[in-house]
TIMAR-225256 format. One line per 8 residues: their letters; for each residue x, y, z of N, C-alpha, C. Coordinates in steps of 0.1 Angstrom, whole numbers. Layout:
BEGIN
A) X/Y/Z/X/Y/Z/X/Y/Z; ... $
REM end
This chain:
BEGIN
MKKKKFLV) 9/-13/1/0/0/0/9/12/0; 10/19/-12/18/30/-13/13/44/-3; 20/51/2/15/62/11/25/71/13; 19/84/15/28/94/19/28/95/35; 38/100/41/38/102/53/37/117/58; 29/120/67/25/133/70/29/135/84; 33/148/87/35/153/101/23/151/109; 22/145/119/11/144/129/14/150/143 $
LSAIMVAS) 6/159/148/7/165/161/9/156/172; 19/158/179/20/147/188/11/149/202; 3/160/202/-6/163/212/-18/155/212; -20/149/198/-34/142/195/-31/128/197; -40/122/205/-40/108/204/-47/102/193; -44/102/181/-53/100/169/-60/86/171; -52/76/176/-57/62/175/-71/62/185; -72/72/194/-83/72/205/-90/84/203 $
LIVTGCGK) -93/87/192/-100/101/189/-116/99/194; -119/107/202/-133/108/208/-139/121/203; -143/121/190/-148/132/183/-160/127/177; -171/138/175/-181/134/166/-183/144/156; -190/140/144/-192/152/135/-203/162/139; -207/161/152/-219/170/155/-213/180/166; -200/183/166/-196/194/174/-188/190/186; -187/179/189/-179/175/202/-164/178/200 $
KVELKDGA) -156/182/210/-143/184/208/-134/172/209; -122/173/203/-112/163/204/-108/162/218; -106/148/221/-101/146/236/-84/146/233; -80/156/241/-65/158/239/-56/153/251; -44/149/246/-34/143/256/-29/155/265; -30/152/279/-25/161/288/-33/175/288; -45/174/282/-53/187/282/-48/198/272; -36/194/265/-31/205/255/-42/209/244 $
EVAVSVKG) -42/222/243/-52/226/232/-45/234/220; -36/244/226/-29/252/215/-19/245/207; -19/244/196/-9/238/187/2/247/184; 0/257/180/12/269/178/4/282/179; 13/292/182/8/306/182/17/314/173; 11/323/166/18/331/157/15/346/159; 22/354/165/20/367/168/7/371/175; 5/361/185/-6/363/194/-19/355/188 $
TKFTATEY) -18/351/176/-29/342/169/-26/328/174; -37/321/180/-35/308/184/-42/298/175; -34/287/171/-41/276/163/-42/264/171; -55/260/173/-57/250/183/-55/234/176; -54/225/185/-51/213/182/-64/206/173; -75/212/179/-88/208/172/-88/213/158; -85/226/156/-84/230/141/-75/224/133; -64/220/138/-54/212/131/-59/199/127 $
YEKIKKDN) -66/193/137/-70/180/135/-83/180/124; -91/190/124/-102/191/114/-95/193/99; -84/200/99/-79/203/86/-71/191/81; -65/181/89/-57/170/85/-65/157/83; -76/155/91/-82/144/92/-85/136/80; -89/145/69/-93/137/56/-81/135/47; -72/145/47/-61/142/37/-49/132/46; -51/131/58/-41/123/65/-46/109/70 $
ITTLIDMI) -53/104/63/-60/91/66/-53/79/67; -41/79/59/-34/69/58/-25/67/69; -19/78/76/-13/78/88/-20/73/99; -34/75/100/-42/69/109/-44/56/108; -46/50/95/-47/36/93/-34/28/98; -23/35/94/-11/28/99/-9/28/114; -14/38/121/-13/37/135/-24/25/140; -35/26/136/-44/16/138/-39/1/137 $
DHNLLDKS) -34/0/124/-27/-13/122/-17/-17/131; -7/-8/133/5/-11/142/-2/-14/156; -11/-8/159/-17/-12/172/-22/-27/173; -30/-31/162/-35/-43/161/-27/-54/157; -17/-51/148/-9/-61/142/4/-65/151; 10/-55/158/20/-57/167/17/-67/178; 4/-66/183/1/-76/193/-3/-90/186; -10/-90/175/-13/-103/169/-1/-110/163 $
YPTDENEN) 7/-102/158/21/-108/151/33/-102/154; 38/-105/166/51/-100/171/63/-103/162; 69/-94/159/80/-96/151/91/-106/155; 93/-114/144/101/-126/146/113/-127/135; 121/-137/136/133/-139/128/129/-138/113; 119/-146/110/113/-148/96/110/-134/91; 102/-125/99/99/-111/95/112/-103/93; 121/-104/101/134/-96/101/141/-99/88 $
DAVKKQID) 142/-112/86/149/-117/75/142/-113/61; 130/-111/60/122/-109/49/124/-93/46; 124/-86/56/125/-71/56/139/-69/51; 149/-74/56/163/-72/53/165/-75/38; 161/-87/35/161/-91/20/156/-81/11; 145/-74/15/139/-65/6/148/-53/6; 152/-48/17/160/-36/15/173/-38/9; 179/-51/12/194/-52/4/191/-54/-11 $
QIKNTYGS) 179/-59/-16/176/-59/-30/177/-45/-36; 170/-36/-29/169/-23/-33/182/-15/-33; 189/-18/-22/202/-11/-20/212/-17/-29; 212/-29/-35/220/-34/-44/219/-26/-58; 206/-23/-60/202/-16/-72/206/0/-72; 200/6/-59/200/21/-60/209/26/-48; 215/17/-40/223/22/-29/235/25/-30; 241/25/-42/255/30/-43/258/45/-42 $
DENTYKAF) 246/51/-44/245/68/-43/236/70/-34; 238/75/-23/230/79/-12/218/87/-16; 222/98/-25/210/107/-28/200/100/-38; 207/91/-47/197/84/-57/189/74/-48; 195/67/-39/187/59/-28/176/65/-24; 178/76/-17/168/84/-8/158/89/-19; 161/93/-31/151/98/-41/143/87/-45; 149/74/-46/140/63/-50/130/60/-38 $
LLQYFGVN) 134/60/-26/125/57/-15/114/67/-14; 117/80/-17/107/90/-15/97/89/-27; 102/86/-40/94/86/-52/85/74/-51; 89/63/-49/82/51/-49/74/45/-37; 79/50/-24/74/46/-12/70/57/-4; 73/69/-7/69/81/0/75/83/14; 87/77/15/94/76/29/107/86/25; 112/92/37/124/100/37/137/94/41 $
SEKEFEEM) 135/82/47/148/75/52/145/60/52; 157/54/53/157/39/53/150/35/66; 152/41/77/144/36/88/129/36/86; 123/48/80/109/48/77/106/37/68; 114/33/58/111/25/49/112/11/55; 120/6/63/121/-6/72/108/-7/80; 104/4/85/92/3/96/80/1/85; 77/7/74/68/4/64/69/-12/60 $
LHLEYKRN) 80/-16/57/80/-30/52/75/-40/64; 79/-36/76/75/-45/88/60/-44/88; 55/-32/88/40/-32/88/33/-40/77; 38/-39/65/33/-46/53/34/-60/54; 45/-66/61/47/-80/63/37/-85/73; 34/-78/83/22/-81/91/9/-82/85; 6/-72/78/-6/-70/70/-8/-82/61; 2/-86/54/2/-99/45/0/-110/55 $
QAVKDYIS) 6/-113/67/1/-122/75/-14/-123/78; -19/-111/84/-31/-109/87/-42/-113/75; -39/-108/63/-46/-111/52/-48/-126/50; -36/-133/50/-35/-148/47/-45/-155/58; -42/-151/70/-49/-157/80/-63/-156/80; -67/-144/77/-81/-141/76/-89/-149/64; -81/-150/54/-88/-158/43/-87/-173/45; -76/-178/50/-75/-192/54/-86/-195/63 $
DNLTDKEI) -88/-187/75/-97/-190/84/-111/-191/79; -114/-185/68/-128/-184/62/-131/-193/53; -122/-202/48/-123/-211/37/-133/-222/44; -142/-225/32/-152/-235/37/-148/-249/35; -154/-258/43/-150/-274/41/-153/-278/27; -163/-272/20/-167/-275/7/-156/-271/-2; -150/-260/-1/-139/-256/-8/-126/-264/-6; -124/-268/5/-113/-274/9/-113/-290/2 $
KKYYEENI) -124/-295/3/-128/-309/-1/-125/-308/-16; -131/-300/-23/-131/-297/-39/-117/-297/-43; -109/-290/-35/-95/-287/-40/-89/-300/-38; -91/-308/-26/-84/-319/-25/-87/-330/-35; -100/-332/-38/-103/-341/-51/-98/-338/-62; -96/-326/-66/-92/-320/-80/-78/-318/-80; -71/-315/-70/-58/-311/-71/-46/-318/-63; -51/-327/-54/-42/-334/-47/-39/-347/-53 $
YGDIKANH) -27/-351/-55/-22/-365/-61/-12/-373/-51; -12/-385/-53/-1/-392/-47/13/-389/-55; 24/-389/-48/37/-386/-55/38/-397/-67; 43/-390/-78/44/-398/-90/60/-401/-91; 64/-411/-97/77/-415/-101/77/-415/-117; 87/-409/-123/87/-409/-138/101/-406/-142; 102/-409/-155/115/-406/-161/112/-396/-173; 123/-388/-177/119/-379/-190/132/-379/-198 $
ILISVDVA) 129/-375/-211/139/-371/-219/135/-356/-224; 145/-347/-222/144/-334/-224/151/-329/-237; 145/-324/-246/152/-318/-258/149/-303/-257; 162/-296/-252/160/-281/-249/159/-274/-262; 155/-262/-260/154/-253/-272/167/-243/-272; 175/-243/-283/186/-236/-283/183/-223/-289; 183/-212/-281/178/-198/-286/183/-189/-276; 189/-177/-283/193/-167/-273/183/-159/-267 $
DDATEDEK) 185/-153/-257/175/-146/-249/169/-134/-258; 179/-128/-266/175/-116/-272/172/-120/-287; 167/-133/-289/163/-138/-303/149/-131/-307; 148/-131/-320/136/-124/-325/125/-135/-324; 111/-131/-326/102/-142/-324/103/-154/-336; 108/-149/-349/108/-157/-358/121/-169/-355; 132/-162/-350/143/-171/-345/138/-181/-333; 131/-176/-324/124/-184/-314/116/-196/-320 $
KEAYEVAE) 107/-192/-329/97/-201/-334/106/-214/-343; 116/-208/-348/125/-217/-357/131/-227/-347; 136/-221/-337/144/-230/-326/134/-240/-319; 122/-236/-317/111/-246/-312/109/-257/-322; 108/-253/-335/105/-262/-344/117/-273/-345; 129/-269/-346/141/-278/-346/139/-288/-333; 136/-281/-322/136/-291/-309/123/-301/-310; 114/-297/-316/102/-305/-317/104/-317/-326 $
KKANEVLQ) 111/-314/-339/115/-323/-348/124/-334/-341; 133/-329/-334/143/-338/-327/137/-346/-317; 129/-341/-309/117/-349/-300/110/-360/-305; 104/-356/-317/97/-366/-324/105/-378/-330; 118/-375/-334/127/-385/-339/130/-394/-328; 132/-388/-315/135/-396/-303/124/-405/-300; 113/-399/-300/99/-407/-298/96/-418/-307; 99/-416/-318/99/-426/-329/107/-438/-327 $
KLKDGKKF) 120/-435/-321/129/-445/-318/124/-454/-305; 116/-447/-295/111/-453/-284/99/-463/-290; 92/-458/-299/83/-465/-305/86/-478/-312; 98/-476/-317/105/-487/-325/110/-498/-316; 110/-496/-301/114/-506/-295/126/-502/-285; 134/-490/-287/144/-488/-280/142/-485/-267; 151/-488/-257/149/-485/-241/149/-471/-238; 139/-467/-230/138/-454/-225/150/-449/-219 $
ADLAKEYS) 156/-457/-211/167/-454/-204/179/-449/-212; 181/-458/-223/192/-458/-232/190/-445/-242; 178/-441/-245/174/-428/-252/177/-416/-244; 173/-418/-231/176/-405/-222/191/-403/-220; 198/-414/-219/213/-412/-217/220/-406/-231; 214/-409/-244/220/-403/-254/214/-390/-258; 201/-388/-256/197/-375/-262/192/-366/-252; 188/-368/-240/183/-358/-231/193/-348/-228 $
DDESNKEK) 187/-336/-227/195/-323/-224/194/-320/-208; 187/-328/-201/187/-326/-186/199/-333/-179; 209/-326/-176/222/-332/-173/219/-337/-157; 209/-333/-150/209/-338/-136/204/-352/-135; 199/-358/-146/195/-370/-144/196/-380/-158; 201/-374/-168/202/-382/-180/209/-396/-180; 221/-395/-170/228/-407/-168/221/-418/-159; 209/-413/-153/202/-422/-146/189/-428/-155 $
GGDLGYFD) 190/-425/-168/181/-428/-175/168/-419/-176; 172/-407/-171/160/-397/-171/152/-398/-159; 156/-405/-149/148/-409/-136/148/-395/-127; 135/-392/-126/132/-380/-118/129/-384/-103; 128/-396/-101/123/-399/-87/109/-397/-85; 106/-397/-71/92/-393/-69/90/-379/-65; 78/-373/-71/77/-359/-70/62/-357/-69; 59/-345/-63/44/-340/-63/42/-333/-76 $
PNDMVEEF) 32/-338/-83/29/-333/-98/27/-317/-95; 23/-312/-86/19/-298/-86/33/-291/-84; 44/-296/-80/57/-290/-81/63/-287/-96; 57/-294/-106/61/-293/-118/54/-282/-126; 59/-277/-137/52/-268/-145/38/-273/-151; 30/-265/-153/16/-269/-156/15/-280/-167; 23/-278/-178/21/-287/-189/27/-300/-186; 37/-300/-178/42/-314/-174/34/-322/-165 $
KDAVIKLK) 29/-313/-157/20/-319/-146/7/-325/-152; 1/-317/-161/-11/-322/-169/-9/-334/-177; 3/-336/-181/6/-347/-189/9/-360/-183; 16/-358/-171/21/-370/-163/10/-376/-155; -1/-368/-150/-12/-372/-141/-20/-381/-152; -21/-380/-163/-31/-387/-172/-24/-400/-177; -12/-402/-175/-5/-415/-179/-9/-426/-168; -9/-437/-174/-10/-451/-165/4/-455/-162 $
KGEYTKEP) 6/-462/-152/18/-468/-149/25/-475/-159; 37/-473/-164/43/-479/-175/39/-473/-189; 32/-463/-188/28/-456/-201/37/-443/-203; 41/-441/-217/48/-427/-219/40/-419/-228; 41/-405/-228/35/-396/-238/36/-399/-252; 26/-400/-259/25/-402/-273/30/-391/-282; 31/-378/-276/35/-366/-284/44/-361/-274; 55/-354/-279/64/-344/-270/55/-334/-262 $
VKTKFGYH) 59/-332/-250/53/-323/-242/60/-308/-242; 54/-299/-246/61/-285/-249/60/-278/-235; 70/-273/-229/72/-264/-219/81/-253/-221; 82/-245/-212/93/-234/-212/106/-238/-214; 109/-252/-209/123/-257/-210/125/-263/-222; 116/-268/-230/117/-273/-244/107/-284/-245; 108/-297/-252/101/-307/-254/106/-319/-245; 93/-326/-238/97/-336/-229/90/-349/-234 $
IILKTDQK) 97/-358/-233/89/-373/-235/90/-380/-220; 78/-382/-216/77/-386/-203/71/-400/-200; 79/-408/-193/75/-423/-189/71/-423/-174; 58/-426/-171/53/-428/-158/56/-442/-154; 65/-443/-140/69/-457/-137/61/-459/-125; 55/-450/-116/48/-455/-104/41/-444/-98; 31/-445/-90/23/-434/-83/19/-441/-70; 21/-431/-59/17/-435/-45/2/-432/-45 $
EKESLDKV) -4/-437/-33/-18/-433/-29/-16/-419/-24; -26/-411/-25/-25/-397/-20/-28/-397/-5; -22/-388/1/-25/-387/18/-39/-384/19; -42/-386/32/-57/-383/36/-59/-368/36; -71/-364/37/-75/-349/35/-69/-343/50; -70/-350/59/-66/-344/73/-51/-342/74; -43/-349/67/-29/-348/66/-25/-337/57; -33/-335/47/-28/-321/37/-35/-309/38 $
KDKIKENL) -46/-309/49/-55/-300/50/-48/-286/50; -38/-285/58/-30/-272/61/-23/-267/48; -20/-277/41/-12/-273/27/-23/-270/17; -34/-275/18/-45/-270/9/-50/-256/12; -50/-253/25/-56/-240/29/-45/-230/25; -32/-233/26/-22/-224/22/-23/-222/6; -24/-233/-2/-24/-232/-17/-38/-224/-20; -49/-227/-15/-61/-221/-18/-61/-205/-13 $
TNKKISED) -54/-202/-2/-53/-189/1/-45/-180/-8; -32/-185/-12/-23/-180/-21/-31/-178/-35; -39/-188/-39/-46/-188/-53/-56/-177/-51; -64/-175/-41/-75/-164/-41/-67/-150/-41; -56/-150/-34/-49/-136/-35/-45/-132/-49; -39/-143/-55/-33/-140/-69/-43/-138/-79; -55/-144/-76/-66/-141/-87/-75/-130/-85; -74/-124/-72/-83/-111/-69/-76/-102/-60 $
NSLYYESL) -70/-92/-68/-62/-83/-60/-69/-74/-50; -82/-74/-51/-91/-66/-41/-92/-73/-30; -89/-87/-29/-92/-94/-18/-82/-90/-5; -70/-84/-10/-62/-81/0/-68/-69/10; -72/-59/2/-78/-49/10/-91/-51/16; -100/-59/10/-112/-63/17/-109/-72/29; -99/-79/27/-96/-88/41/-89/-79/52; -83/-68/49/-77/-59/58/-90/-52/65 $
VKFRESKN) -101/-48/56/-111/-42/61/-119/-51/71; -122/-63/68/-127/-74/76/-120/-76/89; -106/-77/88/-97/-77/98/-100/-69/109; -99/-56/104/-102/-44/114/-115/-44/120; -125/-49/112/-137/-49/118/-138/-61/129; -133/-70/127/-132/-81/136/-127/-77/149; -119/-65/151/-114/-61/164/-121/-50/169; -135/-48/164/-144/-40/169/-138/-25/172 $
IKWNDSEL) -133/-20/161/-129/-5/162/-142/5/163; -140/12/172/-152/22/174/-147/36/168; -156/40/159/-153/54/152/-163/63/160; -156/72/165/-163/83/174/-164/96/165; -160/96/153/-160/108/144/-166/104/132; -178/106/128/-185/102/116/-178/106/104; -173/117/103/-163/122/92/-153/115/90; -145/112/101/-132/104/100/-136/89/94 $
EKSYNDYM) -146/84/100/-151/71/95/-153/71/80; -159/82/76/-164/83/61/-150/84/52; -140/91/58/-127/92/50/-122/79/49; -122/72/61/-115/58/61/-122/50/50; -137/49/50/-144/41/42/-143/45/27; -142/57/25/-140/61/12/-125/58/6; -115/58/14/-102/56/11/-101/41/8; -108/32/17/-106/18/14/-113/14/3 $
NKLIEQSK) -126/20/0/-133/16/-12/-127/20/-25; -120/32/-23/-111/36/-36/-100/26/-39; -93/21/-28/-84/9/-30/-88/-2/-36; -99/-6/-32/-106/-20/-36/-110/-17/-52; -115/-6/-54/-121/-3/-68/-107/-3/-78; -98/4/-74/-85/3/-82/-79/-9/-83; -80/-17/-73/-72/-31/-75/-81/-39/-83; -93/-37/-84/-102/-45/-94/-100/-42/-108 $
A) -97/-28/-110/-96/-23/-123/-81/-27/-129 $
REM end
């Protein structure tokens, strides 16, 4: 969530505002009322609050989330490592010159220092945890069972022969097309030798471009089909034990000839339920960008936040609705 950081008057306890849109005054910390005086003119904290509360809604949201999330998700080693990794990645690109680095942080993240950036990353890490937990906790048994029936398989054992595509990264579309055609032709020639009675293992040793297993006859061992690229997974799960693909299977790696040699029984629903919930949660988030913001709204609602200022509540709702609509677009 990109945001600009604004100066907030320390005399106001924004997270516990006791204000209404009907004329009640702000409850001020230590009874302070005057924010600043200029040649005898006094500017009160109430006036300042009324001025900033609409434009500064992101700061209030950050304060609320810090209050809620710091308690629910105490910072741990995983969080620290994730934040450090993100900072290091950006510093490796923009950190050689301090001015360039600071300008990048300000332009893209709205922060003025690495410390502010680190605090923002910690908050976003906790928000991501809250979103995932909220979605996961609200998955239905029907969704989980359906995913189990359609997407969970016993580990498969298979061999493959890979004919890779020899093409440069900067090749033209025509050059890429030609390279794939050459690889496909070679794969079909190898496949014909298999159909003519040649042993799969011997063909793998002679023709496969997968150096990690060609000397083992292309043996991939046991694997979860879901760990494979989509095209490979779709092909191997359809094969019967002892059966090989009748056409080369095209993936981003090239063309595969696949021999299925064994498959285990899949684990019970109870044993894989946590994994299913994680997969479903990630799938939902990737397919619907608005779900991130909608889940944060629901998470905050679950904590029974009380809005004592109707205008402030409207600013918050308008802001979150805007983020949700933008994410859908």
